[in-house]
C-alpha positions in Angstrom: 10.1 -27.4 -20.5 12.8 -30.2 -21.9 15.2 -29.0 -19.1 13.0 -30.4 -16.6 11.5 -33.5 -18.7 13.0 -35.7 -20.9 13.4 -34.3 -24.3 11.0 -37.1 -25.9 8.2 -36.4 -23.7 8.3 -32.8 -24.2 8.3 -33.4 -27.8 4.8 -35.2 -27.2 3.7 -32.3 -25.4 4.9 -29.3 -26.9 4.8 -30.1 -30.6 1.0 -29.8 -31.0 0.6 -26.6 -29.3 4.2 -25.3 -31.2 2.7 -26.1 -34.7 -1.0 -24.6 -33.9 1.2 -21.4 -33.2 3.7 -21.6 -36.2 0.2 -21.7 -38.6 -0.8 -18.1 -37.4 3.1 -17.2 -38.1 2.5 -18.4 -41.8 6.2 -20.4 -41.1 5.2 -23.5 -39.7 8.1 -25.8 -41.2 10.4 -23.4 -39.9 9.3 -22.9 -36.2 8.4 -26.7 -36.1 12.3 -27.4 -37.2 13.2 -24.8 -34.9 11.5 -25.8 -32.2 12.3 -29.4 -32.1 15.9 -28.3 -32.2 15.8 -26.4 -29.3 14.2 -29.2 -27.4 17.2 -31.3 -27.9 19.4 -28.8 -27.0 18.4 -27.9 -23.4 20.3 -29.6 -20.9 20.8 -27.7 -17.6 19.6 -30.6 -15.8 20.3 -34.3 -15.5 16.9 -35.5 -16.0 16.5 -33.4 -19.2 17.5 -36.8 -21.6 18.1 -40.5 -20.2 21.9 -40.1 -21.2 22.0 -37.4 -19.0 20.5 -38.9 -15.8 22.2 -42.4 -16.1 25.7 -40.4 -16.6 24.8 -39.1 -13.1 24.2 -42.4 -11.5 28.2 -43.6 -12.8 30.7 -43.8 -9.9 34.7 -44.0 -10.3 36.4 -47.2 -9.1 36.7 -45.5 -5.4 32.4 -44.9 -5.1 32.4 -41.2 -6.2 30.3 -40.0 -8.5 32.4 -38.6 -11.8 29.6 -36.6 -12.4 27.4 -33.8 -10.1 23.6 -31.6 -10.8 26.0 -28.6 -10.5 28.1 -30.3 -13.4 25.1 -30.0 -15.3 23.6 -26.7 -14.5 26.9 -25.1 -15.0 27.6 -26.2 -18.0 24.3 -27.6 -19.3 22.5 -23.8 -19.1 25.7 -23.2 -21.3 25.2 -25.0 -23.9 21.5 -24.4 -24.4 22.0 -20.7 -24.4 24.5 -20.9 -26.7 22.1 -23.4 -29.1 19.2 -20.8 -28.5 21.6 -18.1 -29.9 22.6 -20.3 -32.4 19.2 -21.3 -33.9 18.0 -17.7 -33.8 20.5 -16.1 -35.7 22.6 -18.8 -37.9 19.8 -21.6 -37.6 16.8 -19.4 -38.8 19.1 -18.8 -41.8 20.4 -22.6 -42.8 16.5 -23.7 -42.4 15.6 -21.4 -44.5 18.1 -22.4 -47.2 17.7 -26.1 -46.7 14.0 -26.0 -46.8 13.4 -23.4 -49.6 11.2 -20.9 -50.2 8.3 -23.0 -49.9 8.5 -23.2 -46.8 5.8 -20.7 -45.7 8.5 -17.9 -44.7 6.3 -15.3 -46.3 4.1 -13.6 -44.3 1.0 -14.5 -44.3 -1.9 -14.0 -46.2 -4.6 -11.9 -44.1 -7.8 -13.5 -43.4 -10.9 -10.6 -44.7 -13.9 -10.7 -43.3 -17.0 -10.4 -45.7 -19.8 -9.1 -44.1 -21.2 -7.0 -46.3 -19.1 -4.1 -45.4 
């Protein structure tokens, strides 16, 4: 989503949804931290952030644009994929080390229904 709208807007929309999903996993802090970092890592299109959109409008002395949308698609997609892979592997381990064992990384406690059975 952050590829199509700014990172800030995506964070405002997605963070409450991510928190609700993370509660079911028992790893709220880890999921929210990694999701927030990934929202900043998505940059395949110029409108993903204000600096990207602003840099698309800059021309050189001859009136030619420095960057083209295809530059963002090629290089931004590669960076987005690299961010995703890094956060799914190294990022998870680092988040666990930084947030510590109390970050809710244990398996969620099953909820038992007591209906007299």
